[in-house]
N, C-alpha and C positions, 0 to 999 in steps of 0.2 A: 759650349763656347759662348761667352756673353759678348754681345755687340753693342749693348746700350741702345739709346734712342737716337735716330739719325737727324741730320741737318739742323733742326731748330735748337737742339741741345748740344751741338758739336762745337759751338763757339766757346772760347775761353771766358770764364767769369770776369766781369769788368773789374772786380776788386783784386784780381791776381795780377801781379806785375810780370809782364812778359820777360822771358830770359833774354839777357843781352841789352836790356834797356835800363838806365840808372833808376834807382828808387826815387820816390817823391822827395825825400829828404836830401838825397844826393843832388837832385836837380835844383832844389832851392838853394843849397849851399853853392853849387856851381854858378847859378845865375847871379847870386849876390857877389861872388868873387869877380865874375866877369864884369858886372856893373861897376864895381869898385875900380877895376882895371881901366874901364872906359873913362871914369872920372879923372884918374891920374893922367890918362893919355889925352884929356880934353876932347873926348868923343862924346856923342849923345848917348847916355846910359839907357834911356828909355827905348830908343830905336834898336840899340844892340840887344837889349833884353827881349824885346818882341821877336826879333829875328831868331834868337836862340830858342825861344819857346816854340816857335813855329817849326824849327828844325827837329826839336825833341819830340813834338807831337807827331810829326811825319814819321820819325823812326819808330815811335810806339805803334802807330797804325800799321806800318809795314810788318813789324814783328807779330802783332796780333793776327794779321791776315796770314802770315806764314804758318803760325801755329794752328790756325783754323783749317788751312788747307791740308796740313799734316794730319789733323784729326780725321778729315774727310777721306784722305788716302788710306789711313789705317782702318777706318770703318769699311771702306770698299774692299779691302783685302780679306775681310771675314767671310765674304760670299762671292763665288765666282761670277754669278750673274750681275751682282752689284759692281764688281770690279770692272767687268766689261762695259757696262753702261757708263761708269765714271771715266773710263779710258776714252770712250767714243764721244760722250756728250758732257763731261764735266759734272759740276755740282747738280745741275738740273736733271741730268741723266740718273744720278744716284737717288735723287728725290723720287723720280718716276719709278725706278726699280723697287724702292721701298713701298711706295703707295700701291704698286701693282701687286706685290705680295700680300699686303693687308687686304686688298680688294678680293684676292683669291680666298682668303680665310673667311671673309664676310659672305662671299658667294656660296661657299661650301656649307656654311651654317644655314643659309636661306634654302639651299637645295635639299638638305636633310629635312628641314621643316616641311617643305612642299611634298617630299616623298612620304613623310609620315601622314600628312593630310590625305593624300591619295589612298594610302593603305587603310586609314580609318574609314574610308568610304567603300572598302571591300575590294580594292584593286590589288593585284599581286605585286610583290616587291619588284620583280623584273619590269612589269609594265609601268609601275609608278616611277621607276627610274627613267624609262623612256619618255614618259609624259613630262617629267620634270626637266628633261633635256630639250624639250621643245618639239618632240615628234607628235604628230597627230594620230588619231585612232586609225586612220587609213594607212599611215606609214607603218604602224605596228602590224596591221593585218598583212601588208605587203611583205614584211620580214617573215611572217609566219607561213607564207605560202609555200616556201621551199622546205618546210619541216616534214619531209616525207620519210627520211631515214634517220638512224641514230647519229650518223656523222653530220648530217645536215642540221640536226638539232644542236649539236656541239658547235658547229661552225657559226650558226645563227647567234648563239649566246656570245661567242667570242667577238663577233662583229658588233653586236649591240654594246658590249663593254667598251670596245675600242671607240665606237662612235660617240658614246656618252662622254668618255674621257676627253676626246678631241674637242667636243663642243662645249663642255662645261669647265674643263681644266681643273677638275676637282682634286687630282693628285697634288697640285701646287700647294694646297692648304696643308700638306704634310711634309713639305720640303724644307721646313725650318725647325725640325725637331732638335737640332743641335742647340737651340735656344732653351730647350726644356730640361736639359741635363747638365750637371756640373756644379761645383761649389759656388761659383759666382752667381749662376742663375738661381741657385737655392737661396742665396742671400738676398738677391733682388726680389724674389717672390715672397719670402717670409718676412723680411724686414721692411720692404717698401710696398709691394703690391697689396698684400693682405690688409695691412692697416689702412692704407689709402682707399682701398676698395670698400672697406667697411665704413669709413668715415665720409668719403666723397664719391664713391661709386666709379672710380677711375683707377687705372694702373699707371704709375709713373714710368715703370719699365714695361711699356706696352707690348713690345715684341716678345719678351719672355712670357708675359701673361697669355698672349694669344697662342704661343707655341705650346704652353702647358695645357690649355683648353683643347687644342688639336690632339695632343698626346692622350689626354683622358678620353676623348671621343673615340680615338683609334683603339685604345685598350678595351673599351666597352664593346666595340664591334668585334675585336679579336675574340673575346670571351663568348659573345653571342653566336659567332659563326663556328669557330674551331672547337668550342666546348659543346658540340652537338653531334649526333650521329648523322649519317648521310641523308636521313629524311627530315632533319631539322629538330629532332627530339633531343632535349637537353640531357647531357650525360655528366654525372658528378665525377666519374673517374677522369674523363677528358678535362673537365674544369680544373681539377686538382693538378693535372699535368701542366696545363696552360699557366696557372697562377705561379708555378715554380719558376718559370722563365720570363714572366711578363715584367718589363721595367716600369715601375710605378712611382718611384721616388725621384724628386728633382735632384737630390744630392748624389744620385747614381752618376758615375762617370760616363762621358760620351762613348768611350771604348766599350764599357760594359753594356751600355744600351745598344750599341751597334751590334755586338755579338748576339744579344738576346733577340733583337728584331730580325737579325739574319737567320737565326734558328727558327723563328716563327714564320718567316718567309718561305723557308724550305718546307716546313710543315704544311703551309698553305698550298704550295705547288703540288706536294704529294697528295693532299686531299683532292685537289682539282683532277689529278690524273685518275684517282680511284673513282671519283664521280663519273668521269667520262667512260671508264670501263663498266660502271654500273649501268649507264644509259645504253651502252652497246650490248650488254649481256642479254642473251635470249631467255634467260630464266627470270628476268626482272619484269614485274607486272607493269602495265601501262600507268597505273596510279603512282607506283613508286618511281617510274621514270620521270613523271612530271615533277615529283618532289625533288628528284636528283637534279633536274634541269634548274629548278629554282635555287637550289643550294649551289650549283655550279656557277650561276650568275653572281651570287653573293660572294663566293670564294674568289672568282676571277677579279671582281671589283676590289676586294680586300687585298689581293695580290698587287694591284696597281698602287694602292695607298702604301703598302709596306715597301714596295720598290722605292717610292719617293722618300720614305722615312729612312731606309737603309742608306740611300745615296747621300742624304743630308748629314748622316752621322759617320759616314765613311772616313777613316783617318786620312788626313792630308799628307802626312809624312809616313815613310816606310816604318811599319811597326810589325812586330811578331805577334800575330793574333792566334789565340787558341782556336783550333778548328771547332766550329759549332757542333754540338751534339744533336743529331737528328733524333727527336724523341718519337718519331713514327717511322717505322721501316717502310720503304717503298717497295711495292710488289704488285702482284696480281690482285684484281678485285675479288673480295670475298663478301659473303653475306653476313659478316660478323655483326654489323650494326643493323641489318635489315629489319630484324624483329626486336631490336633492343629497346 
């Protein structure tokens, strides 16, 4: 669903004549006839013309403002959070809601960059996320103190994921993926953003461009995490399965993207359950349990992002959706991938 660019581009172009207001030619003819009538009636034609011009200009400004407000209202309807802010605080609230979403996207990009820097220094993915969220080394040690049983390990991972999500709000960066799919968004990206990005380094349809970058980042993470066995070793078989259902094209409909991401969300949850069973298993070595813990953290974090993506693409009207096909059967933990 394309929403365009808010506030600054929502005003009607000045060259477009507002509906309900006479055209320039009609105004000129009307003023001339009125001035002629004033002459015949021995009234001051100049004063009469100035009064009529002022009245027409006032009507034109009112019509322009009415259409501008209608555009703001239409834009606010495209996003529930935007609509709420517009309802409560008017135009300024709509501007703030848009800027907040853009800030979430920028913060997520900065967070990913910081995590990669920590990992380049030899820090684990899980600890890198905690450090990027602002936790100190002492805070991380405190979280680890309770890791005495398998269930405590699982609970600690889930607590860390929730804590990071609450503090950094990173799922918000994936809450506008409805801007990354659909014919209108494909036109904006291919005919506007790509040429302007090449020539001027900027996107005219900024929200569409930002959403597509978030989608591409999410898709890379999906392939990196789900196309791997439970120890993190890449699997070509799993990668092939993932690529069959991964929505990658902007021209893909929102409904199709919703079904595919819902499918991937179910797979992610199934993977998390299997990892938890692996951590609890008595036959799993301590070395593998530590690998499962790392993969569980990544999987739970991916689940948060997919939740936000699915919610943004969820149909607003009642539609008959095909039940997603779960490409991984959910069941008891096995050692199928343990040595794969």
